[in-house]
N, C-alpha and C positions, 0 to 999 in steps of 0.2 A: 504493501500499499504506500508505504513511504517514496518506494523508487517512483511508483506511476505520479505522486505529487511533485516529486522533484524533476521528472520529465516533463509533465505539464509548465511548471515555473521556468525550466529553461527554454520551452516553446515561447511562452508569452514575453521573456526577457527579448529572447531574438527577434520575434516580430515588433516588438515596441522599437528596438534599435534599428531595424529596418525600416519605421515609419520616421524617425527622427533623422536618420540619413536622407531620406527621400525629401524630407520638406526643407533640408539644409541644401539639398540640391538644388531644388526648384527656385529657393531664396536666392543662392549666391550664384547660379550659373545662366547667364543670358540666353534667351531662346534663341532658335538662328534668325526667326524672322526680326528679332530686335536687332541683333548683330548686323543683319543686310541692312534695315533701314537706316542704320546707325551710321553704317560703312557708306550708302548713299547719300547720306546729307553731308558727311563730312567732305566728301568729294565735289557736291555741289555747291557747298560752302567755299569751298578753296576756289573753284572758278568763277564762283560770284565776288570774291574778295578780290582776286587779280583784276575782274573787270571795273570792280569799284577804284582800285588805284590808278588805273587809267583813265576813267573818268574824271576823278582828281585832277590829276597831271594836265587832261586837255583841260579843264577848268582854269587852270593858273595860266596855261598859255594863252586862253581866250580874254583873261583878264589883262594881260599885258602885251594884246595886240599882235601875238606871234602866230596868228592862225590865219588863213584865208577864209573870211567869214562869208562868203559867196558859195561856199561850198558845204558846210557844216557847222553849225552851232548848237552846242550841247544846252540845255537846261541845267544852270548850276544847283547842287545840292550841297553846299557849305554851309556850315554856321557862322552867324555874325562875327565870331571870334577871332576866326581864323586869319592869321598872317603870314602875307607870301612876299617873299623878299625875294627881288629880280635882280640877277647880276650878269648882264649881257656881255660885258668884257670877260666872263670867266666861264659863259654859258652855261649857267647854272641858276637855278632856282630853289628856293626853300620853302616849303609848305609846311606851317607850324600850327599846329591845334592846341598846343599849352597843354594846361592840365586835362582836357577834354571839354568836348562841347557838342550837341546834338543838332543833326541837318534839319530841315524843314522836311524830308522824308522818314525821319526818326533814327539815322543813323549814327551812334555815338562813337566819334573818332578823337584820339588824344596822340601826342606827340607829334614827330616831325618825317615828313618826305623829303628826301634829298635828290633833287633832279638834276643830270648834266644832260645836254643835247647837242646835237652837231648842225640842227638846221630849224627850220619850222616844222611845225607836228605834220601837216599834210602834203608836205615836199617830198617827193619820192627819193630815196636814199638816205633820208635822216635816221639818226638813231638816237634814242632816248633812252638812258640809263636810270633806275631809282634805287634808292638805297634808303634804309630806316633807321631812325634813331628815338629807340624806345616808343615805336609806334603801336597803338592799338585800334581795332576795329570791334566795336561792340565788346569789350571786354578782351579780346584776344589779340596777345601780341604777335604783330607780322615781323618775320626777319628774312634777309635773302637779297639777292641781287637780281633784278627783273630788267632784261633788256629787251626794247622794242623797236623794231626796223621797219621802215617803210618802203615795202617792196614796190609801190606802183600802183597806178590808177586803172583801171578797166573801162575804156570809154564805151565799149557795146553796153555792157551790163551795170554801169554806173557803180562800181565798188571799188574800195581801197583795198589792198592786201598788206597786213602787218605780220611780220615773223618774229613770234614772243619767245623768250627763252628765260627760264628762272635757275638760277644755281645756290646752293645751300639755304632754299626754303625751310621754313619752318614757321608751323601755328601752335601758341602756347594757349592753353584754356586756361580759366580761373584755377580749376583744381589742379594745376600743375602737369597736367597730361599733356603730349604734343604730339604734332603730325610733322614728321619731315619729309621733304619732297625736292625733286626735279622736274620741270615741266618745259614741253615742248610743244607750242601750238602755233596755227594759222589762224589768223583772224581776217574776215572779210568785212568790212564796213559799208551797208549800202547807204545810198544816199536816202534822205527820208522822205517819206510820203505823207500826204493827210490823214492816212487811215492808221498805220503802224509807227509813224514816226523813224528813226534811225533803226537799222535793222543788223545785228551781229551774228554771222555765220562762222563758227569755231569747229577746227577739227586738230588732229594731235592726242595727248596724252600725258600722263605724268607718273612717276614710281618714287617709291620711298619707303617709309614704315610708318605704320598706321599709329594710334593713342594707344594699342595693346603691346607696340612693339613689333607687330609683325610685316613683313616686307609686304608690299601691294605692288600693282603695276596695272592702269587705268590707260583704258583706248576708247577714244570716240569712233564708233564703226559708222556712224550716220551722223552727219554734221549736228551740232547744238546749235540751235535758233533762238535768239534774245530779242524779243520787239521792245522798244525806247517806252511805248504805251505801257507795258507791264511793269518795267523796272519805275516808272513813276509811280505806280500803284503799289511799290513796295515789295513786288514778286521779282526776286531775281533768280527764278527757276526756268531752265528751258522752255520754250513752248513747244519744241518740238527737237526729235534727234534720239540717237540711241548710244547708250554709255555701257561697256563693258570692265568689270572690275576682277582682275585676281588677288586673292589674298591668300598667304602663305597658309597652306594646310586644309584650305577650305574651296570648296568647288567654284567655279566662274560663275559670276552674277552677271545679268543683262539687264539694263535699267533702262524702260522704253518711257520717253517724257510726253509721246502721244504725237498729237498732229496740230492742235491750234490752242488758244486759250489762255488766261493768265491765271494760273492754280500751283499749288505743290503737290499735285496728285501725280504719282508715277507707278508703273507697272514694274513690277522685280520680278524675275525668272531665276531660280536656282534651285537645285538639287530636284531638278524635275517638275517642281511646282512653280506656279503664277500667282501673283497677289498684287493687288492695288492698294498702295498705301498714301498717308498724306504725310509728308515730310517734316520733321520737326526742326528746328534750330538746333544744329550740332554743338 
């Protein structure tokens, strides 16, 4: 009889430990869907941040009359406190957001963007290099060197082509986690029309390590398209295009941004499953 009671006690104890272990694993291990959504959000956030840096730089050129206003004039999204120091003798510009301020579209920036250039923004052959000094966008610290080269204007389809390269890129979040990256993209900037404003079409990819320290490679397999009208509404997610991300130790993910619209919905395919999610802020 005692042996029977002892066996029952051991069985109950084993079952209880299994339950506790299962709950702990459920609480501490992120679901594959959460990881895929977060990885997608980080990559989209990276692309949007790089585009924001280009827009801020172009605004600095516009304010100093160093663009051809008959071609493209971007609507400014800088806070009132920003200071732009123009040093034409050194072919240099410093855009200083000080201790931080919020733009009309709600973007919080602080620190400095330091720009050097070889010519006017829209002039073919111009090379623009941006570096950062304690620069933050929405509490994320941005580091690295970004070089943008104007490769000319297509008269038939009315777009400029820019080659963009990032070396030593790093984004650090408030919790101390960070994503390192190098990026190579080609960006076409189409002249605006009344329906969409300026249109950006981006190809290329990036590689580095994500916030978990895992290596990743991303590739744009169908051009990512951004519309100025969506950006003005605060949506910096591509309106169309397909992106693939390969993270170390995981199956390749395919992210489809759809065909039109200003929204944060994307369709993610991974591990033979397809789901539609709304991207959070990464």
